C-alpha positions as CSV (number, residue, x, y, z in Angstrom):
1,M,19.9,16.6,-187.6
2,A,16.8,14.8,-186.3
3,R,15.0,12.6,-188.8
4,P,11.4,13.7,-189.5
5,P,8.6,11.7,-187.9
6,L,7.2,10.6,-191.3
7,T,10.6,9.2,-192.2
8,L,10.7,7.3,-189.0
9,A,7.1,6.0,-189.6
10,A,8.3,4.6,-192.9
11,L,11.2,2.9,-191.1
12,A,8.6,1.3,-188.8
13,T,6.8,-0.3,-191.7
14,A,10.1,-1.8,-192.9
15,A,10.9,-3.0,-189.4
16,V,7.5,-4.6,-188.8
17,P,6.1,-6.5,-191.8
18,G,2.4,-5.7,-192.4
19,L,2.4,-2.7,-190.1
20,E,0.0,0.1,-191.2
21,V,0.6,3.4,-189.4
22,R,-2.4,5.5,-188.7
23,A,-0.8,8.3,-186.7
24,V,2.7,9.4,-185.6
25,R,4.2,12.0,-183.4
26,A,7.8,12.8,-182.2
27,L,8.9,11.9,-178.8
28,S,11.7,13.8,-177.1
29,R,11.4,13.1,-173.3
30,K,14.8,11.9,-171.9
31,S,16.3,11.5,-175.4
32,H,19.1,14.0,-174.6
33,G,19.8,14.1,-178.3
34,A,20.9,10.4,-178.3
35,F,17.9,9.1,-180.1
36,D,15.4,10.0,-182.8
37,A,12.1,8.6,-181.5
38,V,8.4,8.5,-182.4
39,L,5.2,7.2,-181.0
40,L,3.1,5.3,-183.5
41,R,-0.5,4.2,-183.7
42,D,-1.3,1.5,-186.2
43,T,-4.7,0.6,-187.7
44,D,-5.4,-1.9,-184.9
45,D,-5.0,0.9,-182.4
46,R,-1.7,-0.6,-181.1
47,L,0.8,1.9,-179.7
48,L,4.4,1.4,-180.6
49,V,7.7,3.2,-180.2
50,L,10.5,3.5,-182.7
51,R,13.9,4.7,-181.8
52,V,17.0,5.3,-183.9
53,P,20.3,5.9,-182.0
54,R,22.3,9.0,-183.0
55,S,25.6,8.0,-181.4
56,Q,27.8,4.9,-180.8
57,G,27.0,5.1,-177.1
58,A,23.3,5.1,-177.7
59,E,23.6,2.2,-180.1
60,S,25.5,0.1,-177.5
61,E,22.8,1.0,-175.0
62,Q,20.1,0.0,-177.3
63,S,21.8,-3.3,-178.1
64,A,22.1,-4.2,-174.4
65,D,18.5,-3.3,-173.9
66,L,17.4,-5.7,-176.6
67,V,19.3,-8.5,-175.1
68,A,17.7,-7.8,-171.7
69,L,14.2,-7.6,-173.1
70,R,14.6,-10.9,-174.9
71,A,15.8,-12.5,-171.6
72,L,12.7,-11.3,-169.9
73,T,10.5,-14.1,-171.1
74,T,6.8,-14.4,-170.7
75,G,7.3,-16.5,-167.6
76,I,9.6,-14.0,-166.0
77,R,7.3,-11.0,-166.9
78,S,4.4,-12.8,-165.3
79,R,6.1,-12.4,-161.9
80,L,6.2,-8.6,-162.2
81,P,3.3,-6.4,-161.2
82,F,4.0,-3.9,-164.0
83,D,4.6,-3.9,-167.8
84,V,7.9,-4.1,-169.6
85,P,8.5,-3.1,-173.2
86,E,8.4,-5.9,-175.8
87,F,10.6,-6.1,-178.9
88,V,8.5,-5.9,-182.1
89,G,10.9,-5.5,-184.9
90,Q,14.0,-3.7,-186.4
91,A,15.3,-2.4,-189.6
92,P,18.8,-1.2,-190.8
93,V,19.3,2.6,-191.3
94,D,22.4,4.6,-192.0
95,G,24.8,2.1,-190.5
96,T,22.7,1.5,-187.4
97,R,19.2,0.2,-186.8
98,A,15.7,1.4,-186.0
99,V,14.1,-0.7,-183.2
100,V,10.4,-0.9,-182.6
101,T,9.0,-1.9,-179.2
102,S,5.6,-1.9,-177.6
103,Y,4.6,1.3,-175.8
104,V,4.3,1.1,-172.0
105,P,1.6,3.5,-170.7
106,G,2.2,5.6,-167.6
107,A,3.8,8.8,-166.6
108,A,7.3,9.4,-165.2
109,R,7.5,11.2,-161.8
110,T,10.3,12.6,-159.7
111,A,11.7,10.7,-156.7
112,D,9.9,13.1,-154.4
113,E,6.6,12.6,-156.2
114,L,7.0,8.8,-156.0
115,T,7.3,9.0,-152.2
116,E,4.8,11.9,-151.5
117,H,2.1,9.7,-150.0
118,D,1.7,6.1,-148.7
119,G,-0.3,4.7,-151.7
120,I,2.3,5.4,-154.4
121,A,5.2,4.8,-152.1
122,T,4.0,1.4,-151.3
123,S,3.6,0.5,-155.0
124,V,7.1,1.7,-155.6
125,G,8.5,-0.5,-152.8
126,L,6.6,-3.5,-154.0
127,A,7.8,-3.0,-157.6
128,L,11.4,-2.8,-156.6
129,A,11.1,-5.9,-154.4
130,A,9.4,-7.8,-157.3
131,V,12.5,-7.2,-159.5
132,H,14.9,-8.3,-156.8
133,A,12.8,-11.4,-156.1
134,L,13.0,-12.8,-159.7
135,P,14.7,-16.1,-160.0
136,T,18.3,-15.6,-160.9
137,G,18.7,-18.6,-163.3
138,F,17.6,-16.7,-166.4
139,I,20.5,-14.2,-166.0
140,A,23.1,-16.9,-166.7
141,D,21.0,-18.5,-169.4
142,A,20.9,-15.2,-171.3
143,G,24.6,-14.6,-170.9
144,L,24.0,-11.5,-168.8
145,P,26.5,-10.3,-166.2
146,S,26.6,-11.9,-162.7
147,Q,28.5,-10.6,-159.7
148,T,28.9,-12.2,-156.3
149,A,29.0,-10.2,-153.0
150,D,32.8,-10.5,-152.9
151,E,33.1,-9.3,-156.5
152,S,30.9,-6.3,-155.8
153,H,33.1,-5.5,-152.8
154,D,36.2,-5.9,-154.9
155,G,34.8,-3.7,-157.6
156,V,34.2,-0.9,-155.1
157,V,37.7,-1.3,-153.7
158,D,39.2,-1.1,-157.2
159,L,37.1,2.0,-158.0
160,I,38.3,3.7,-154.8
161,G,41.9,2.8,-155.6
162,R,41.8,4.1,-159.1
163,A,40.3,7.4,-157.8
164,A,43.1,7.7,-155.2
165,D,45.7,7.1,-157.9
166,T,44.6,10.2,-159.7
167,G,46.0,12.3,-156.9
168,H,42.8,14.3,-156.6
169,L,40.9,12.3,-154.0
170,P,40.9,14.0,-150.6
171,A,42.4,11.9,-147.8
172,A,39.3,12.2,-145.7
173,L,37.1,10.6,-148.3
174,L,39.7,7.9,-149.0
175,R,39.7,7.0,-145.3
176,R,35.9,7.1,-145.1
177,W,35.3,4.9,-148.1
178,E,38.1,2.4,-147.1
179,E,36.5,2.1,-143.6
180,A,33.2,1.2,-145.3
181,T,34.9,-1.4,-147.5
182,D,36.7,-2.8,-144.4
183,D,33.4,-3.3,-142.6
184,A,32.7,-7.0,-143.4
185,A,29.1,-6.8,-142.2
186,L,28.3,-4.3,-144.9
187,W,29.1,-6.8,-147.6
188,R,27.2,-9.8,-146.4
189,F,24.3,-9.9,-148.9
190,R,22.7,-12.3,-151.4
191,P,23.0,-11.1,-155.0
192,T,19.7,-10.6,-156.7
193,V,18.4,-9.8,-160.2
194,V,19.0,-6.0,-160.6
195,N,17.9,-3.5,-163.2
196,G,21.3,-1.9,-162.8
197,T,20.4,1.6,-164.0
198,L,17.1,2.0,-162.1
199,A,16.2,5.6,-161.3
200,A,13.0,7.5,-160.5
201,D,12.2,8.1,-164.2
202,S,12.6,4.4,-164.9
203,L,9.2,3.8,-163.2
204,L,6.0,4.7,-165.0
205,V,2.9,5.3,-162.9
206,D,-0.9,5.8,-163.3
207,G,-2.5,7.2,-160.2
208,D,-1.0,5.5,-157.2
209,A,0.2,2.4,-159.1
210,V,3.4,1.6,-160.9
211,T,2.4,0.5,-164.3
212,G,5.7,0.0,-166.0
213,L,9.5,-0.1,-165.8
214,I,11.7,0.9,-168.7
215,G,15.4,0.9,-169.4
216,W,16.8,-2.6,-168.9
217,S,20.3,-2.2,-170.6
218,A,22.1,-3.1,-167.4
219,L,20.0,-6.1,-166.3
220,A,22.3,-8.4,-164.3
221,Q,22.7,-10.3,-161.1
222,G,24.4,-8.2,-158.4
223,D,24.0,-6.0,-155.4
224,P,20.3,-4.9,-155.0
225,A,21.6,-1.7,-153.3
226,R,22.5,-0.3,-156.7
227,D,18.8,-0.1,-157.6
228,L,17.8,1.8,-154.4
229,N,20.1,4.9,-154.6
230,W,17.5,7.1,-156.2
231,L,14.9,6.1,-153.5
232,L,17.3,7.2,-150.8
233,T,17.5,10.7,-152.3
234,S,13.8,11.2,-152.2
235,R,12.3,13.6,-149.6
236,G,8.7,12.7,-149.9
237,D,6.8,12.3,-146.6
238,S,6.3,8.5,-147.3
239,A,9.9,7.6,-148.4
240,E,10.2,5.3,-145.3
241,R,6.9,3.7,-146.3
242,A,8.5,2.7,-149.6
243,L,11.4,1.1,-147.8
244,D,9.1,-0.7,-145.4
245,A,7.1,-2.1,-148.3
246,Y,10.3,-3.2,-150.0
247,F,11.6,-5.0,-146.9
248,G,8.3,-6.5,-146.1
249,A,7.9,-7.9,-149.6
250,R,11.4,-9.4,-149.5
251,S,10.3,-11.4,-146.5
252,G,13.6,-11.3,-144.7
253,E,15.7,-11.8,-147.9
254,A,17.0,-8.3,-147.9
255,D,20.0,-7.6,-145.7
256,A,19.8,-4.8,-143.1
257,H,22.9,-3.0,-144.4
258,L,21.4,-2.5,-147.9
259,P,20.6,1.2,-147.3
260,Q,24.2,2.0,-146.2
261,R,25.7,0.3,-149.3
262,A,23.3,2.3,-151.5
263,L,24.5,5.5,-149.9
264,L,28.1,4.5,-150.5
265,Y,27.4,3.8,-154.2
266,G,25.9,7.3,-154.4
267,E,29.0,9.0,-153.0
268,L,31.2,6.9,-155.3
269,E,29.5,8.6,-158.3
270,L,31.8,11.5,-157.5
271,A,34.8,9.2,-158.0
272,K,33.4,7.9,-161.3
273,W,33.0,11.5,-162.5
274,L,36.6,12.2,-161.6
275,L,37.9,9.2,-163.4
276,H,35.8,10.1,-166.4
277,G,37.6,13.4,-166.5
278,V,41.0,11.9,-166.1
279,E,40.5,9.2,-168.7
280,T,39.2,11.7,-171.3
281,H,41.9,14.3,-170.4
282,D,39.1,16.8,-169.8
283,E,40.5,19.4,-167.4
284,A,37.0,21.0,-166.9
285,V,35.5,17.7,-165.8
286,I,38.4,17.1,-163.4
287,A,38.1,20.6,-161.9
288,D,34.3,20.0,-161.5
289,A,34.9,16.7,-159.8
290,V,37.6,18.1,-157.5
291,G,35.2,20.8,-156.4
292,L,32.5,18.4,-155.7
293,L,34.8,16.1,-153.7
294,D,36.1,19.0,-151.7
295,G,32.5,20.0,-151.0
296,L,31.7,16.5,-149.8
297,V,34.7,16.6,-147.4
298,E,33.4,19.8,-145.9
299,S,29.9,18.4,-145.5
300,V,31.4,15.3,-143.8
301,H,33.3,17.4,-141.3
302,D,30.5,19.9,-140.7
303,R,27.4,17.8,-140.4
304,S,26.2,14.7,-138.6
305,S,24.0,12.3,-140.6
306,E,23.6,8.6,-141.3
307,P,26.9,6.8,-141.4
308,L,27.9,4.4,-144.1
309,S,28.9,1.9,-141.5
310,P,29.5,2.0,-137.7
311,E,33.1,3.0,-138.2
312,T,32.5,5.9,-140.6
313,G,31.5,9.5,-140.1
314,P,28.5,11.5,-141.4
315,I,27.6,11.8,-145.0
316,L,26.4,14.5,-147.3
317,T,22.7,15.2,-147.2
318,V,20.5,15.1,-150.2
319,G,19.9,18.9,-150.2
320,D,23.6,19.6,-150.1
321,V,24.3,17.3,-153.0
322,E,21.5,18.8,-155.1
323,R,22.6,22.4,-154.3
324,M,26.2,21.6,-155.0
325,L,25.3,20.2,-158.4
326,D,23.0,23.1,-159.3
327,E,25.6,25.7,-158.3
328,T,28.6,24.1,-160.0
329,P,29.2,25.6,-163.4
330,R,29.1,23.2,-166.3
331,R,31.8,23.9,-168.8
332,S,31.7,20.6,-170.6
333,R,29.3,17.9,-171.8
334,P,26.8,16.6,-169.3
335,R,27.3,13.5,-167.2
336,E,26.2,10.3,-168.8
337,N,23.1,8.5,-167.6
338,G,23.6,6.5,-164.4
339,S,26.0,9.0,-162.8
340,N,23.6,10.8,-160.6
341,L,25.0,11.7,-157.2
342,L,22.9,10.0,-154.6
343,T,23.3,10.5,-150.9
344,D,20.9,10.8,-148.0
345,S,20.2,11.9,-144.5
346,Y,17.7,9.0,-143.8
347,D,17.4,7.4,-140.4
348,F,17.5,3.7,-140.9
349,S,18.2,2.7,-137.3
350,E,14.6,1.7,-136.5
351,L,14.3,-0.2,-139.8
352,E,17.5,-2.2,-139.2
353,R,16.5,-3.1,-135.6
354,R,13.2,-4.3,-136.8
355,E,14.8,-6.4,-139.6
356,A,17.2,-7.8,-137.1
357,G,14.3,-8.9,-134.8
358,E,15.3,-6.6,-131.9
359,R,12.7,-5.3,-129.5
360,D,12.2,-1.6,-129.0
361,T,14.2,-0.2,-126.2
362,A,12.5,0.9,-123.0
363,P,12.0,4.6,-122.5
364,F,14.8,6.4,-120.8
365,D,14.3,6.9,-117.0
366,A,15.9,10.3,-116.1
367,T,15.6,9.5,-112.3
368,A,17.5,6.2,-112.5
369,P,21.1,6.1,-111.3
370,I,23.7,6.2,-114.1
371,P,26.5,3.6,-113.8
372,L,29.9,5.0,-114.7
373,D,33.1,3.0,-115.5
374,L,36.1,5.2,-115.0
375,S,38.7,2.5,-115.1
376,D,40.1,3.6,-118.5
377,W,39.2,7.2,-118.3
378,G,42.8,8.4,-119.0
379,D,43.1,6.2,-122.1
380,A,39.9,7.4,-123.8
381,T,40.2,8.3,-127.5
382,P,38.0,11.1,-129.0
383,G,35.3,9.7,-131.3
384,A,34.0,11.0,-134.4
385,A,-6.0,11.0,-173.1
386,D,-4.8,9.7,-176.8
387,P,-1.1,9.3,-176.3
388,V,-0.5,10.2,-180.0
389,A,-2.7,13.3,-179.9
390,S,-1.3,14.6,-176.6
391,D,2.3,14.4,-175.5
392,P,2.6,11.6,-173.1
393,G,6.4,11.8,-172.9
394,D,8.5,9.2,-174.2
395,G,7.2,6.1,-172.4
396,Q,10.3,4.3,-173.3
397,R,13.7,5.0,-171.7
398,D,15.7,7.0,-174.3
399,T,19.1,6.1,-173.0
400,D,20.9,7.5,-174.8
401,G,33.1,29.6,-152.5
402,D,34.9,29.9,-150.8
403,T,34.9,33.1,-148.6
404,D,36.9,36.3,-149.1
405,G,40.3,37.0,-147.5
406,D,42.7,34.7,-145.8
407,A,40.0,32.2,-144.8
408,G,39.3,31.4,-148.4
409,S,43.0,31.0,-149.1
410,D,43.5,28.7,-146.1
411,A,40.5,26.6,-147.2
412,A,42.0,26.2,-150.7
413,T,45.4,25.3,-149.3
414,D,43.8,22.7,-147.0
415,A,41.8,21.3,-149.9
416,Q,45.0,20.9,-151.9
417,A,46.8,19.3,-149.0
418,R,44.1,16.7,-148.7
419,R,44.4,15.9,-152.3
420,N,48.1,15.6,-152.1
421,A,47.8,13.4,-149.1
422,A,45.4,11.1,-150.9
423,S,47.9,10.6,-153.8
424,S,50.9,9.8,-151.6
């Protein structure tokens, strides 16, 4: 049962010595039942947020967030063009703790809204680039995780292997993902500071400007592609502008294959969901994951989109993923935060050529003779207002078909065969 706002206000006075609360209201946005949270205004008109975790998972998330916020020193924060919550105080309560942080103003928007026009898209790209441009030394000093490019690659290989060992991973996806991990060029990148759980609702905006970034529990040094998954799902008219702004601000420090790795990480969320079901012995989750994986296989075979690497085939489009998730019945608890399915049909070829310093190719001349080399023709292989008075939303991240008849039967049989092949 949720704690009343006045009870939480009393906890705030215990957490922050000398605090006098003038107004309080409940906050529920993004809590998902994991936190009791309130927005407070003190007698100095300072806005604060108090959160109390309601589960062990939420408590662990909160603890990690506190470590990260303390690591983000004044000097580090001065390099960011937006605000980050500051730790103010804490107090024990019912075997856990109430934590008070500063309130970061701004509104959360969807990925599409953050890329709907050039102004806001540019601010988003610059904000992401600022995070990845932070000096990495403070990560080790704070004892936060650090992962090299090779370790990132090995982690993906291990994830794919564990998913294959379940016997539920279609052979087509296993082959596709292994081809991506075998592409050495895809994994040549310089690790950066990463937020680690960055999504569209991590960014707070006012007008066309990003004013804050919340949710730092996975702060680390690692692959910057992990922070861009959500951006690649956006369908706003200025999504490419956000990426242009990001690459421009990184001044050549960002590798050209970053978008492809981001798409791979998005597809691998399906593998994580499958493993979650297997590890918790939840047959409903397993069945859900298997259905999503089979749907991804069909989309790979039926559509042509951006490849994960030059050797791999097409990927699932954003709309397909969203429709698949919306239409799949949920017979169990929701996915945990950070397990969003992120894929895309974005065209990065022009961006990559520009980053590589290549010139635009000359227009095709339809009247010019076409040279043909038929020497190995026979050997060709087929190719493939007052925030307390009005609800501002919780400004802090509360982490907490087949067809009828024989065709349907054949499709189900083929899907089972792919899964069996993946496990052998």
